[in-house]
N, C-alpha and C positions, 0 to 999 in steps of 0.2 A: 502419423501415429500408426504403428503396426498392431494388428489385432492378433490375439492368441486364442487358441481353443482352450476353454476352461477345463475340459476333460483331460487335456494333456498336462496341465500344470497344477490343478487342485486335487487334494485328496478326495476320495469318494464321498465321505460323510460331509465334507464342506460343500462339495458340489450339490449334493442332495438338499442340503440346507438352503443354499443359494437358489435352487430351482423352486423352492416354496415361495419365494418372493418375486422372482423374475425367471421366465423360461423362454428361450428363443429370442431374447432381446439383446441388444448391444448395451453394455453398461460401461461406465468410466470408473476406474479405481484410482483415486487421487494418490499422489506421492505422499509418503509417510513423513517427509521432512517438514519442519515448521515453515509456515508461510512468512515471507518477509513483509514488513510493514511498508506503507506507501513511501516511495522515494529512497529506500535503503539501497536498492540495487543500482540505481542511476546516479546517486549522490545528490539528488534534489533536496532531500530532507536536510542534509548538512548545509547546503547552500542557503536555504531559506532560514535555517536557524541562525547562521552567522549574519545574514542580512538583517534579520529582525533584531539581533543583539546590537548591531551597529546603529540601527534606527533608534532603539531605546537609549543608547549611549549619547547620541546626538541630541535627543530630546531632553535628557537630563542636563546636558551642557547648555541648554537654552535655545536650541533650534525650534522654530515654531512648527506646528503640524502642517501648515500650508507650504512652508519651505521644504519640509521632508517629502510631502506629496509630489512637489515639482521635481525634487532631486531624484527620487526613486521611481518616478512615473507611476505612482499609485494614487488612488482616490483618498480624499481626506478621511472618509469613513474607514478605509483599510488601515491607514496610519493610526487612527484612534484605537482600533481593535488591537493593534500591535503594542502601543505604548500604555494602554490602560489595562 
């Protein structure tokens, strides 16, 4: 991350206002873009959504919780949380 001198990029009145809160310190200014939710960037969110839909569908078609746990390598409690 490259540091910039606030005196070079901020207007004087904004710099003076900022100096009332922090002076001589390094601060981080976050990006203005909205933060993505968990798994959106990597595709994990969609993967688990589809997997859980498959599990619910198989459960509705008569597959037992124990069978689903073995098939998807999940605990019985995890399967219960998904189907109920």
